[in-house]
C-alpha positions as CSV (number, residue, x, y, z in Angstrom):
1,M,77.5,92.7,174.2
2,V,76.2,96.1,175.3
3,Q,72.9,96.9,173.6
4,D,72.8,100.6,174.5
5,W,75.4,103.1,173.3
6,N,74.7,105.3,176.3
7,L,75.8,102.6,178.7
8,L,79.3,102.8,177.3
9,S,81.9,105.0,179.0
10,D,82.8,108.3,177.2
11,D,86.3,107.0,176.6
12,L,84.9,103.8,175.0
13,Q,82.4,105.7,172.9
14,L,85.2,108.0,171.6
15,A,87.5,105.0,170.9
16,L,84.8,103.2,168.9
17,S,83.8,106.4,167.0
18,R,87.4,107.0,166.0
19,E,87.9,103.4,164.8
20,A,84.6,103.6,162.8
21,L,85.8,106.9,161.2
22,R,89.2,105.3,160.4
23,R,87.5,102.3,158.8
24,A,85.2,104.5,156.8
25,A,88.1,106.6,155.6
26,D,90.0,103.5,154.6
27,T,86.9,102.2,152.7
28,I,86.4,105.5,150.8
29,A,90.1,105.7,149.9
30,E,90.2,102.1,148.7
31,Q,87.1,102.7,146.5
32,A,88.7,105.8,145.0
33,E,91.8,103.8,144.2
34,V,89.7,101.0,142.6
35,L,87.8,103.6,140.5
36,A,91.1,105.2,139.4
37,S,92.5,101.8,138.4
38,E,89.3,101.0,136.4
39,M,89.7,104.2,134.5
40,E,93.3,103.6,133.8
41,T,92.6,100.1,132.4
42,G,89.7,101.3,130.3
43,G,86.9,99.8,132.4
44,L,85.4,103.3,132.9
45,I,85.6,106.4,130.8
46,D,88.6,108.5,131.8
47,R,88.0,112.2,131.9
48,G,90.9,113.1,134.3
49,G,89.4,111.0,137.0
50,P,92.3,108.9,138.2
51,D,94.4,111.8,139.4
52,A,91.4,113.4,141.1
53,L,90.4,110.1,142.8
54,R,93.9,109.5,144.0
55,L,94.0,113.0,145.4
56,L,90.7,112.3,147.2
57,A,92.0,109.0,148.5
58,H,95.1,110.8,149.9
59,V,93.0,113.5,151.5
60,V,90.6,111.0,153.1
61,R,93.5,108.9,154.4
62,I,95.2,112.0,155.9
63,N,92.1,113.1,157.6
64,G,91.3,109.6,158.8
65,E,94.6,109.3,160.7
66,G,93.2,111.2,163.6
67,T,95.4,114.3,163.1
68,A,92.4,116.6,163.6
69,P,91.7,117.5,167.2
70,V,88.5,116.1,168.7
71,G,86.0,118.8,169.6
72,G,83.1,118.5,172.1
73,H,82.3,115.4,174.1
74,A,81.2,111.9,173.2
């Protein structure tokens, strides 16, 4: 296992960064879905949150799909 990020090639750094971003987006989206469900079932107070959380989950998923162009260099 490489112990120094700088020893990795630029392509590998970019691939690892993209995968980390995708996983982070999935985690955020899933947590938003869980919170929305909790509000719908009465586990948390609902003040219009489920719809807002589902919108957040959708936006995070769209942006986590790699549709945005990469700027700069790894």
